[in-house]
Every structure is written in structure tokens, then in C-alpha cells.
N, C-alpha and C positions, 0 to 999 in steps of 0.2 A: 323573315323575322328580324326586327330591329334589335339593337343591343339591350334595351331595357326589357323587352319581352323575353329575350334569351336568358338574361340574368335571373329573372323571376322564375321562368320555367325550369331552368336547371337547378336553381336553389330549391324550388319546391320538390322536385324529384330526388335531389340529394337529401333533403330533409326526410322525405318518405323512406328512402333507403336506410338512412341512419336511425330513423325512428324504430324500424323493425330491428336493426342491430341493437340499439339501446334496450328496447323492451325485452327481447329474448335474452340478451346477454345479462341484463340485470336479473331477470327471472331465474335464469340458470345459476347465476351467482348466488342468489338467495337460497335456491334449492340445494346447491352443492355445499354452501357454507353450513346449512343445517344438517345435511347428510354426513359431511366429513368432519364437522366440528373445527375448532380453532387450529388444532395441530394438523389435521388432515388438509384443511384448506391452505395452511402454511406450506405444506409439501407441494400441493398443487400449484400454488403461486410461484414457488421456487423453481419448479420444472419449467414453467413458461418463461421466467426471468433468465434462467440459464440458457435456454434455447435462443432467446432474443439477443444474446450476445453475438451470435453468428449471423443473424438475419441481415444486418446492414452490409455485410460483405457481398450480398447478392443484390440488394436494392440499388446501391450506388447512385441514387437520385435519378435513375434513367427515366422514370415515369414523368418527372417534371420537364425534362428536355423533350421527351416524346410529345407531350401536350403542346409545348411551345412551338416545335417544328411543324406539327400538323396544323396548328393555328395559323402559322405563317404561310405554309405551302402544302396543300393537301395532295398535290401531285406526287410528292415524295413519301407519302404516308406508308405505302406498301413496303418500301425499303427500310424505313425507320422502325416499323412494327416488327418486321422480320429480324432486324438487327438486335432489337431489344430482347426478343424471345430467345434467339440462338445464343446471344452473349450470356444471358442469365442462366441458360441451361448448362453451358460449359462451366460457368463458375460454380453451379450447384454440384457438378460432378466432382469438383475438387474440395469444396468447402464442407459439404454434408458428411462425407466420410471422416474429415478432420474433426468435425463437431462430435460425431459419435465416438471417435477415439478419445477425445478429451473427456467426454462424459464417462467413459469406462475407467479412465485414469484418476479423475478427481471428483467425479459425481458423488452424490450422497449414497453411501452403501446401503442405506435402509430403504431405498426406492428402486423398484424394478426398472432395469435399463430399457425395457420395451416401452415404458411410458415416455422416456426421453426420445426414443427412436420414432415413435408415432407422432410425437410433437414436432420433431425435426421434419418429417415427411410432410405433415400438414402445413407448417409455417413456411418452409423453404421451397419445397418442390411444387406444391399445388397453389399456395397463395401467392408467393412472390413472382412466379412465372406467369401462368395464364391469367390469374385473377387480377393482379395489380396492373399488368399490361392491358388487359381488357378494359378495366375501369378507366385507365388513362385515355384509351381510345374513345370510350363513350363520352368523356368530358371534352376531349379535343374536338369531336364532331358535334358537341353540344346536344347530345341525346341521352341525358341522364335517366330517362325513363327505363332504359335497358338495365341500368344499374339497380334501379328500384326493383325490377322484376327478378333479377338474379339474386339480389340480397334477400328478398322475401322467400324465394324457394330455398335458398341456402339455410336461412334461419329455421324454416319449417323442418327441414331434414335434420339439422343439428339438434333442435329441441326434441323431436321424436326419438332420435337415436340416443341422446343423453338420458332422457327420461326412461327409456327402455332399459338402459344400463342400471340406473338407480332402482327401478322397479324390480329388476332381477338381482339386486344386491351385488352388482359388479364392483370391482376395485378400480384403482387408479389407471391401470393399463387399459381396461375396457372403456373408461371415460375418454381417454385420449384416442383410442381407436374409433370411437363414435365421432369425435371431432375431425379425425382424418377422413372419415367417410363423407362428412358434410363438406369439407374443404375440397375434396376431389370432385364432388358434384358441382360445386360452385365454379371451380376452375374450368371444367369441361363446358359448362353452360356459357361462361363468359367468352371463351375462345371460339365457340361455335357461332355466337352472335357477331363477333368481330369478322369472322370469315364470311358469313352470309350477308350481313347488313352493311358492311363498310368496305374494307379493303383486305383481300386475302394476303397474308404476310408473304414476303419474298425471303424464304429461308436460304440465304446464300452466304458463303464465306466472303466477307467484305472487310478486309483489315483496315483500310483507310477510313471507312465509315465508323468502325468500332473505335479507332483512335480518336476521331472527332467526337463521337458519343461520350467516351470516357473523359476526354479533356473538358468537355462542357459540363458533364454531370458530376464529375468527381468532387468538386467543392460541396455540392448539395449532398452527395453521398457521405462525405466525411461528417458534414453537419448532422445528417440523419443518424449516423452511427453514434455520435456523441449524445444526441437527443434520446436515442433508443437506450443507450447505456444509462443515461440519466434516470430514465423511468424504472430501470431494473436494479440499480446499484443499492437502493435501500433494502430491497428484499434479500439480495445476496449478502450484504453486510450484516443484516439482522440475523439471517440464518447462521452465519459463521460465528458471530459474537454472542448471540442471545439464544433463541430457541425457535422451534417450529410454531409454538403457540403464539409468541410475540409476532412472528412473521405473519401469522394469520390475522392477528388483531390489527396490524398495520395494513395488510393486503386488502382487507374488506373495504375500509373507507377510501384507500387510494385507488382501488378498483372502481369505486363510484366515480371518482374524479376522472380517471382515465377513460371510463366508459362514456362519460359526457364529452370527452375530447373526440371520441369516435363519432359523436353526433355533430359537434361544432366544426372540427377541422375540415371535413369534406365540404361543409357549407361555405367555408372561407376559401377552400381550394378551387371552387367553381369560378372564383373571381380571377384566377390567373390569366385565362385567355383575354378577358376584358381589360385587365391591368396592362397586359402586353399591347393590346390594340390602342389603349389610351396613351401609353408611353410612346408608341410609334407616332402618334399625332403631335404631342408636345408634353413637356413636363407640367405645364399649366393645366392641361386637360387631365393628366394623371392626378394632380393635386385636387382638382375640383371633384372628380368622381371618387377619389379615395376618401375624401372627407365624409361623404355619405356612407360608404362602406364601413369606415372605421367607427362612425357613430353607431351604426346598427350593431356591430360586433360588441361595442362597449355596453349598449343598452341590454342586449341579450345576456351577456356573461355576468354583468353586475347583478341582474335579477336572480340568476341561478346561484351565484355565490352567497348573496345575502340570505336566501331561503335555506340553503344547505347549512350555513353557519349558525343561524338561529334555531333551526329545527333538527340539528345534528343528533341529539340524544333520542328524540322520538323516532327519527328515521332509522337509526341503528337498531333500537330495541324492537320496533314494530316489524321490521323486515328480517332481521338476523337473529333476534333473541337476546336474552339477558347475558348469555355467555360472552357476547361481543361488546358489552358496554364500554370497556376501555377504548374501543374504536371511536367513540363519539368525539372525544377531545382531538383526536387525530384529524377527523373530518372538519372540525372547526378551524384548525390551524391551516390545513391544506386547501380548503375551499377557495381562497383568493387566487390560488395558482391558476384556476380556470380563466380569470381575467388576464393575468400577465402572459400566460402561455398563448392564448388566442390572439392577442394583439401582437405579440412577438412574431407569431407565425404570419400574420398579415404583413409585417415588415419584411420577413423573409421572401414572401411572394413579390412584394414591391421591388426588392433588389433583384430578384430573378427576372422580373419583367423588363428591367432596364439593362440586363446583361451583366450585373454586378454580383452574381451569385457566390463568387469567391469570398465576399465579405461575410456571408452567412457562417462560414467556418469559425470566424472570430467569436460570434455569439455562442455557437455551439460548444466551442472549447471552454469559454468562460463558465457556462452553466454546468458542464460535466466536471471540470476541475474543481469548481467551488463545491459542487454537490459531493464529490468523492472526498474532498478534504474535510468538509463539515461532518459527513457521516462517520468517517474514521475517528474524528475528534469527539463527536457527541453520542453516537450509538452505543459504544461499549459501556458508557456510564449512565446514559439517560434513555436507552432503549427506543421505544416507538416515538416518544416525544422528541428525542434527539433527531430521529429520521424526519419527522414532520417539520420541525423548525429548519433543518437543513434544506429540505425541499423548497420551502417558501423563500428562504434567504437567497438561494441560488437562482430561483426563478426571477426574483426582483432584480438581481444583478444582471442577468441576461437581458431582461427587458430594457434596462437602462443603457446597456451597450448597444443593442440593436436600434433603439430609438435614436441614439447619438449618430450611429453610422448612417441610418436612413436620412436623418436631417442634414447631415454633412454632404452626402453623395447624391441625394434625390430631392426630397422635400420634407418639411416638418408636418404637413397636413393641418397646420394650425391646431395641434393636439391640445394645447392648453385651453383653447376656446371651446373645443369640441366636448370636453369632459364636464363643463360646468352644469349645463341643464340636465344631462343624465344623472349627475350627482344629486341635484335637488330632488328629482323624482324617486331615486332609489332610497334616499334618506327618509323621505316621507313615507314611502311604502314599508321600509324597514321598521320605522317606529310603530306603525300600525300592527305589523306582524309581531313585534315584541309584546304588545298589549294583549293580543289574542292567542299567544303561545299555549295557554292551558287547553285550548280546544284540540280535538283530534287532528292529526297531521293532514289528512285528506281535505278537511274543512279549511285549515289555515292555508293550504296550497291554493285552493280555489279563491278565497278572499284576497290573498296576497296578489295573485295574478290579475284579478279584476282591478284591484286598487292601483297596482303598478301601471297598468294601461291607462287608468284614469289620470294618474299623476303625470304620466308622459304627455297627456293632452293638456292638462292644466298648466304645466310649466313650459309648454310649447317646445318640447325636446326636438320634434321634427319640424324643420323650417317649412315655410310655404312652398319654396321651390322643391324640397324633397317630398312634400305631400303630393305635389303635382306629378312628380316622377313615379311615386308609388301608385297613384291613380291610373296613370298611363300604363304602367306595368300590369296592374290588375285587369284593365280593359284588354290588354294584349293577350293575357293568359286566358281570359274568358272567350275571346274570339278564337283562340287556338283550339279550345275544346268545345267550340260550338255553343257556348253558354251566352253569347251575345251576338247580335247581328253584325255582319261585316260593315266596315266603314263605307259610306256611299262613294261611288266612283264619279269623278268629275268627267262628264261626257264631253265637255268643251275642250 
């Protein structure tokens, strides 16, 4: 399979996997918001945010290095997979009891501690060890169909278990117990597939390999820690300075934005092996391929952002009810974060591909420090709007820093030229959406999507060379699934 076929194939399956994630997560978010109300969903969001403080201590960016090393040399895959699993397990043995202890000391006294414990077990033990490592292996071997299968089964189990809790009028502890059950199922399924389909991990004590692993991955891990805290600091500050109700009003729209990240980020993540291979050939090749990737990211995220911003009020009221109407303005302000965060993540992968992942720490530090400072300054006086404005401002600052670092140390990708034609298309589609806003949201979504695709064609957003690439990729994927005849073989 050539590179173009591989990109399309893995992007397709990554999209399928994340589509299930987004669909079920959004559906459960709506159901839980209506079931728990603003105050209850505020406590639910707070538990997740509190536990997420400790998760980066286990991740350490190991999955990115695992993908890169397997892409470079599959003969060493068994050792790297085993090292990642065992190293994460040893870290969990230390970190998880620490997290539970801190929860008991400073956690919210009004929330049952078992809700925190079940969340810790699901996020740290089951997701960060077998699931994250397994998904990294699937991508490194460019077999993302396995991720789609595991994700589908996981979301089915999660939906059934959570809906069962709600149907039986269970509380917060039961909701997180259902999530733990689903995470356990997902982790077991992922690691079984790694064992049977790829390379059985070599679980041996290898201190030298661990040192190399940590040395290579630590900058990414630090960056991930800051990014993770960036996503949670609003909730923690709102809970401390304001109320559970305001935390819920902010959590609902911000969860929409972060749920979309769960769809978009893995679709960008699949580019890492290809960026690595392109960089290995030359920076010129990396620049050429990266322009197409970056334009695709910009087109997709701009469409999502404009639709969310213009239809925020209808989206919130239609799905979550009138009690959450204050969330609409938060969604308007935070929706551009989708563009900036996705492009910044692409720059992170570019730096990783050329072995300059240490620079990622700079951007991550900027975004966290800016966010924390702005939240402490704005949230006590302005509540959810202060949190929303702080989120957007810090995201823009991080984008500017990472763009500058990528341009200085790798390439600029001709970013200024890339954005012009997508900007024409999204402006025209946005004006049409503004006119038809009184229509129901499901109708405006359909009309906006069709018109956006039409304007992309009218303004020639996709160049002739990129069109040929997409056509070849489409042919390759059709041949892969037997939907097109194989290419004729030259008998001469």
C-alpha cells in the first residue's frame, strides 16, 4: 500500500472510530445534563477535571515515541511495546494511590469519594495503559480498522451501562462505575488485538530502554500535562470561586468543543508516521506534503467553528434545554478554539517528526500559564464569560508561539497563502448560514454543509495537484476494499 492509500485508509478508520466516540459521548452528555441538571453536571465535570490532573503523570508522551520508533523499525516493536506497558504500570502503582489520597484531603466533601476512585481506575489504570498503548500500536502499524472496532464495542458497552444506571435512577458513583466497566472492556480488547495481530509485548525490566524512552518522550509528556491542565483549569477555578451551577453552564459548551477535539485530533494524529517519513526524505518533501494536510485541517475546522458560533443558541436549547441557555454565549466565544488548537497540534506533530519535540514544551507552557493567569484574573469577577475569554486568548497565544517555532526550526508551510482560499469559502458559507438561521438547526446544518462544499469548489480551495492526490487516494481505498478492479499488470 502506498503512502496516499495508507493516509486515506487510516484517516477513514480514525474518523469512523471517533465518529462513534463523538456520537455516543455527545448523546450521553445530553442525557446526563438533562438527568443531573446544571449543578449535578457541574459536579460530574469537576470529578473528571480533578482526576485529569494526575493522568499526565502516566502518559509522559510515551505513545508518540512508540509510534515513531515502530514506524522507523518494526523489528524493535516488541521491546518498545513491552517497555511502555510495564513503565506505565509501575507509574500507576505510585500515582494512583497518591491521587486518591489527595482526593480524600482536598476533594469536594459533598461528592462520594467512590466516584473519584472509579474515575481514577478507569482513566489511569485501564485507559492509559492497555488502551492508549494499543491504539498507538494500531496507528504505528497503520491498521486503524482495529481501533474503529474496539471503539465501537467500547461505546456500545458504555452507552448501555450508563443508560442502565439512569434508568434505575442511580447516582454519581454508579455513573462512574458504568464508565469503569466500559474502560475495562476497551483496555482488554485493545491489548488482546496487539498480542494476537501484531507483536506480543516483551515485558522485561530494561532500565536502559526506559531511560531512552523517558528522555525522548518527556518533553511531549510535559507538554501533554500542560495541555491537559489547560483543559481542566477552568472547571477547577469555576468550582472554587463560583458554583457547581456555573461550572455546569461552562462545562456543557466546553464539552462540545473538547468532544469535537476527540474527533479531530486522532485524524491529525494519523499523519505522524507520514510526517516522519517525509521529514526523513527532506524538509522540502515535508513542506510539500504538509501544505496539503494543513489546508485540509483548516477547511474542516473552520466549517465546524462557523456553524457552532452562528447556531450556538439553537444547539444548546435544542439538545440541553432552556436551563442551559447561559451556555450559548460560552459556545460562541470558545468555538474558534477548535481551529487554533487543531493547527497547533499539527505543528506539534511536525516538530516531533523532525526530532525537535522539546520545543513543544514552550507552547504548552505558554498556553497553561496564560490560561491559569487569565482564569484567576477573570473568573472571580466575570464567571463563565471570563473562563471563555481566557480560553480563547490563551489558545491564540499558543498558536502564535508554535507557528513561530515551526517556521524557525522546520518550515512555514506557506501558511499565509494556504488560508486565503479557505477563508473565501467559509465566509461565503457563513453569510448564507446567517441568512437561514431562523430555520431548524438540522436544516441549517444540511444547507450549510452542502453550500460549504460548493463554495470550496467555486473558490478552487483544493488545487489541481491536491485533487489528483485525493482521486488517487480514493482509487486506492476502493481497490483495498474490493470496490474497484485492480490496476492492470504490465506483462512486459
